[in-house]
C-alpha positions, 0 to 999 in steps of 0.5 A, spaced: 771 188 947 771 196 946 766 201 944 768 207 939 764 213 937 760 208 932 764 210 925 764 203 923 772 202 924 771 195 925 778 194 928 776 199 934 768 197 935 764 194 940 760 188 937 755 187 932 753 181 935 747 184 939 744 188 933 745 182 928 741 177 932 736 181 934 729 181 931 728 186 926 721 190 926 720 193 932 726 190 935 731 194 930 735 188 929 738 184 923 734 178 925 740 173 923 742 167 927 735 164 927 734 158 932 731 152 928 726 147 931 731 141 931 735 145 935 729 147 940 727 140 940 734 138 942 732 141 949 727 136 950 730 129 949 731 128 956 727 125 962 721 124 957 721 130 954 722 135 961 725 141 958 732 143 959 733 148 964 738 152 959 733 153 954 729 159 957 737 162 957 738 160 950 731 162 945 726 167 945 719 164 944 713 167 942 710 171 948 717 172 952 719 178 954 725 182 950 728 185 955 725 193 955 724 192 948 717 189 948 713 182 947 716 178 942 710 177 937 711 175 930 706 181 928 712 186 932 718 182 928 715 182 921 717 175 920 714 168 921 719 165 925 717 162 931 725 163 935 730 168 936 737 167 939 737 170 947 745 169 948 747 175 945 740 180 946 741 187 949 735 191 951 735 198 949 737 201 955 744 197 954 746 200 948 752 205 947 750 212 949 754 215 943 756 214 936 752 209 932 749 204 937 749 198 931 757 197 932 757 198 939 754 192 942 756 191 949 756 183 949 763 180 949 764 175 943 765 169 946 771 165 943 772 159 947 769 158 954 770 153 960 764 149 958 767 148 951 774 146 954 771 141 958 767 138 952 772 137 948 776 134 953 770 129 954 770 128 946 778 127 946 778 122 952 772 118 949 777 117 943 783 115 946 779 110 950 778 113 957 771 113 958 771 115 965 775 121 964 770 123 958 764 122 963 768 126 968 768 132 964 762 131 961 758 131 968 761 137 970 757 141 964 751 138 966 752 139 974 753 147 973 747 147 968 742 143 973 744 147 979 741 146 985 735 142 981 736 135 981 730 132 977 733 134 971 740 133 967 742 127 971 749 125 970 751 121 964 753 113 966 752 111 958 759 108 955 760 106 948 757 109 942 751 112 946 757 116 950 759 119 944 752 121 942 751 124 949 757 128 948 754 130 942 748 132 944 751 136 950 755 140 945 749 142 942 745 145 947 750 148 952 754 151 946 747 153 942 748 159 937 755 160 939 757 158 932 760 151 933 754 147 931 757 147 923 764 146 925 762 140 930 758 137 924 764 138 919 769 135 924 765 129 926 763 127 919 756 128 920 755 135 916 752 131 910 747 128 913 745 134 917 746 140 912 742 140 906 746 142 900 753 140 904 758 136 899 763 132 903 770 134 900 768 140 898 764 144 903 769 141 909 773 148 907 772 155 906 773 158 899 779 162 898 777 169 896 780 171 889 784 177 892 788 172 896 790 168 890 791 174 886 795 177 891 800 171 892 800 171 884 797 164 884 801 161 889 795 160 893 790 156 889 783 155 890 780 149 894 777 144 890 770 144 888 770 152 888 
């Protein structure tokens, strides 16, 4: 990640993610990637509704302080959203001191991280019949998340289809708002039941830009359904 003079030269900017995901209104963002109630509810599924300790690091809720930008109220944002993403939030004091601050966000765009590798290994191990290795990798993620608080996120001991659901759950809360959810749902065959308007056999693939079809004189053809 680098910062430029803010000329919207996308090859050399920092990240636009900070301003994209910050609330509108007084917080001067674009208000994209709004967390759903379903996502927030996922953080309360374990231990009789006890809050997963990762939630406060993932989502802003009404009344939370948004760094040095003020308190999150719906009036301050101008919208009726109950939640906003927190993982890519930056305070006013962290903005670039030169050029256009919009494309000069200081956060790294996370392409892959260790927890993602562990959870992919857990899922792959499950599907190859090695449930012991699946639980070892899964529980490494949970151990890091619970820290020294032994009252939350105990080691997973399930097996069979329940273990697979535990792996899916862990990916959703651990990697929330980092751009994995859609692809996880498509890859695991759950998109049609989870996403309104999703059509199996069509939306598994993105449409190919018309410019690319034209550039190949039609050697590349459009994906089915578009």
